[in-house]
C-alpha positions in Angstrom: 53.4 79.4 101.1 51.2 81.9 102.9 51.6 83.0 106.5 49.0 84.8 108.6 50.1 88.3 107.6 48.1 90.6 105.3 50.1 91.9 102.4 49.4 95.1 100.4 51.0 95.9 97.0 50.9 99.5 95.7 51.2 99.0 92.0 52.0 101.7 89.5 50.0 101.1 86.3 51.2 103.9 84.1 49.4 107.0 82.9 46.6 105.2 81.1 48.0 103.1 78.3 47.6 99.4 79.2 50.9 98.8 77.3 52.7 100.8 80.0 52.2 98.1 82.5 55.6 96.7 83.5 56.3 93.0 83.9 56.7 93.7 87.6 53.2 95.2 87.7 51.7 92.2 85.9 53.4 89.7 88.2 52.2 91.6 91.2 48.6 91.7 89.9 48.7 88.0 89.3 49.7 87.4 92.9 46.8 89.6 94.3 43.7 88.2 95.8 41.8 91.4 96.4 42.0 94.7 94.5 40.8 97.9 96.2 39.3 100.5 93.9 38.3 104.0 95.2 35.7 105.4 92.9 36.0 109.1 92.0 32.5 109.7 90.7 30.7 109.2 87.4 32.7 111.9 85.6 35.9 109.8 86.0 34.3 106.4 85.4 36.5 106.0 82.4 39.5 105.7 84.7 37.8 102.9 86.6 37.0 101.2 83.3 40.7 101.2 82.3 41.6 99.6 85.6 39.0 96.9 85.2 40.2 96.2 81.7 43.7 95.7 83.0 42.5 93.3 85.7 40.5 91.3 83.2 43.6 90.8 81.1 46.2 90.3 83.7 44.8 89.3 87.2 44.5 85.7 88.2 41.1 83.9 88.1 39.2 84.1 91.3 40.4 87.6 92.3 38.0 90.0 93.9 37.5 93.7 93.3 36.2 95.8 96.2 34.9 99.2 95.4 34.6 102.2 97.8 33.8 105.8 97.3 36.8 108.1 97.4 36.2 110.8 100.1 35.2 114.2 98.9 38.0 116.7 98.9 37.5 120.4 99.7 39.4 122.0 96.8 37.8 125.4 97.6 39.5 125.4 101.0 42.8 124.9 99.2 42.0 127.9 96.9 41.4 130.0 100.0 44.9 129.3 101.3 44.3 126.2 103.5 45.8 123.8 101.0 47.9 121.8 103.4 45.1 121.5 106.0 42.7 120.4 103.2 45.0 117.7 101.9 45.7 116.3 105.4 42.0 116.2 106.2 41.3 114.4 102.9 44.1 111.9 103.6 42.8 111.2 107.0 39.3 110.4 105.7 40.9 108.4 102.9 42.8 106.4 105.5 39.6 105.7 107.3 38.1 104.1 104.2 41.3 102.1 103.3 41.7 100.9 106.8 38.2 99.5 106.8 38.7 97.8 103.5 41.9 96.1 104.6 40.5 95.0 107.9 37.1 93.8 106.6 37.8 92.6 103.0 41.3 91.2 103.3 41.8 88.0 105.3 45.0 87.3 107.1 47.4 85.6 104.7 45.8 87.2 101.6 47.4 89.8 99.3 45.6 93.0 98.5 46.5 95.8 96.0 45.9 99.4 95.1 46.4 100.2 91.5 47.9 103.7 91.2 48.0 105.8 88.1 51.5 106.7 87.0 54.1 106.0 89.7 53.2 105.7 93.4 56.1 108.0 94.4 55.1 111.0 92.3 52.1 113.2 93.4 50.0 110.3 94.8 48.7 109.9 98.3 48.5 106.1 98.6 51.8 105.5 100.4 51.1 108.3 102.9 47.7 106.9 103.6 49.1 103.5 104.2 51.7 104.9 106.5 49.0 106.6 108.5 47.0 103.4 108.8 50.1 101.6 110.0 50.8 104.3 112.6 47.2 103.8 114.0 48.0 100.2 114.9 44.5 98.9 114.3 45.4 96.5 111.4 48.8 95.0 110.6 50.1 94.4 107.0 53.3 94.4 105.0 53.6 96.6 102.0 55.4 96.4 98.6 55.6 99.1 96.0 55.9 98.5 92.3 57.0 101.6 90.3 55.2 102.7 87.2 55.5 104.9 84.1 54.7 108.4 85.2 52.8 111.1 83.3 56.0 113.0 83.2 57.8 110.3 81.4 54.9 109.8 79.0 54.8 113.5 78.3 58.5 113.6 77.3 58.2 110.4 75.3 55.2 111.5 73.3 56.7 114.9 72.5 60.0 113.1 71.6 62.1 115.3 73.9 64.4 114.7 76.8 63.4 116.0 80.2 66.9 117.2 81.0 69.5 119.2 79.1 73.3 118.9 79.2 74.6 119.9 82.7 71.3 121.3 83.8 68.7 120.1 86.4 65.0 119.6 86.0 62.5 121.1 88.5 59.1 119.4 89.1 56.4 121.5 90.8 52.7 121.7 91.3 51.1 124.6 89.4 50.3 126.5 92.6 54.1 126.9 93.3 55.1 127.8 89.7 55.3 131.5 90.5 58.2 130.8 92.8 60.3 129.6 89.8 59.7 132.7 87.6 63.1 134.3 86.8 65.0 131.1 87.8 67.1 130.0 84.7 68.7 127.1 86.5 67.0 124.3 84.5 63.7 123.4 83.0 60.4 123.0 84.7 57.8 120.2 84.7 54.4 121.4 86.0 51.7 119.0 87.4 48.3 119.6 89.0 47.8 123.0 87.5 44.2 124.0 87.5 44.8 127.7 86.7 47.0 127.8 83.5 49.9 129.1 85.5 52.2 128.8 82.5 50.9 132.2 81.4 53.3 133.7 83.9 56.1 132.9 81.5 54.6 134.7 78.5 56.9 137.1 76.7 60.1 135.4 77.8 60.9 133.2 74.8 59.7 130.1 76.7 58.7 126.9 74.9 56.0 124.6 76.3 55.3 120.9 75.7 51.8 120.3 77.0 49.8 117.2 77.3 46.4 116.1 78.7 44.9 112.7 79.4 48.4 111.3 78.7 48.5 107.6 77.7 44.7 107.4 77.2 42.8 107.3 73.9 41.8 110.9 74.6 45.4 112.2 74.8 46.0 115.7 73.5 49.5 117.2 72.8 50.4 120.8 71.9 53.9 122.2 71.8 55.6 125.4 70.6 56.6 128.9 71.7 54.5 129.7 74.6 53.4 133.1 73.2 52.1 131.4 70.1 50.3 128.4 71.6 49.1 129.6 75.0 45.6 130.6 73.7 45.3 127.3 71.8 46.1 125.4 75.0 43.5 127.4 76.9 40.8 126.8 74.3 41.7 123.1 74.0 41.8 122.7 77.7 38.4 124.3 78.2 36.7 122.3 75.5 38.2 119.0 76.8 37.1 119.7 80.4 33.6 120.5 79.2 33.5 117.3 77.2 34.9 114.9 79.9 33.9 116.7 83.1 37.6 116.7 84.3 41.1 117.2 83.0 44.5 116.2 84.1 47.4 117.9 82.3 51.1 118.1 82.6 53.6 120.3 80.8 57.3 121.0 80.4 58.6 124.6 80.2 62.0 125.5 78.8 63.8 128.5 77.4 64.7 126.9 74.1 63.8 123.8 72.2 67.5 123.2 71.4 70.0 121.0 73.2 67.5 118.6 74.8 69.7 115.6 75.1 72.1 114.8 77.9 
């Protein structure tokens, strides 16, 4: 039975493979009346196509899909040192778009949803955007979060390695902060959002790398081995893939030895 409250679900849909959808995600999709999709431009249209294929297979008849353009993000400002300000500005403008969608396209009593790549809790802005909308007080809604399979989990699974080693932690960082971990031997490092091949900072130290791009999609690429031996191969592969697709999203694991990966 429906009440007069708008409901929003933030649904993790995995890193690209439709088989990564959890039963919880499928059930949430079947309960949804309106799906909000933020378009990221022609070069990433394949990602939108994957979302629509999932909806065709799993969403209930009669659902609607509402598209909107994702606000442009000033990545050059981030490169100049204003990263935090650039992200907050982008999130504010994204909140403007999402607030309008919820207010105008979702009737009281209906359920809306945002489909989030990977897991909504890991390097994704949707939850923060919804928190900002709630704080503004212009439109009221409840919110549920459905966890998903992250690119980090997919990376480890497809390389057939464990993320952690016996008695040791694992550190997850964006590429721009990787330099802070150089010389830290207290665990292994997963790197996300690295646009500058920061792994080269670890060359010459006996480090192994497990690298993956377009994880979970038909375009997936995997390379692993001693960093000194495969770094150039990763660079060439990365450049060619970016030229072909117009974008690249890669994740990698760095560790001092390939041994003793269980635990």
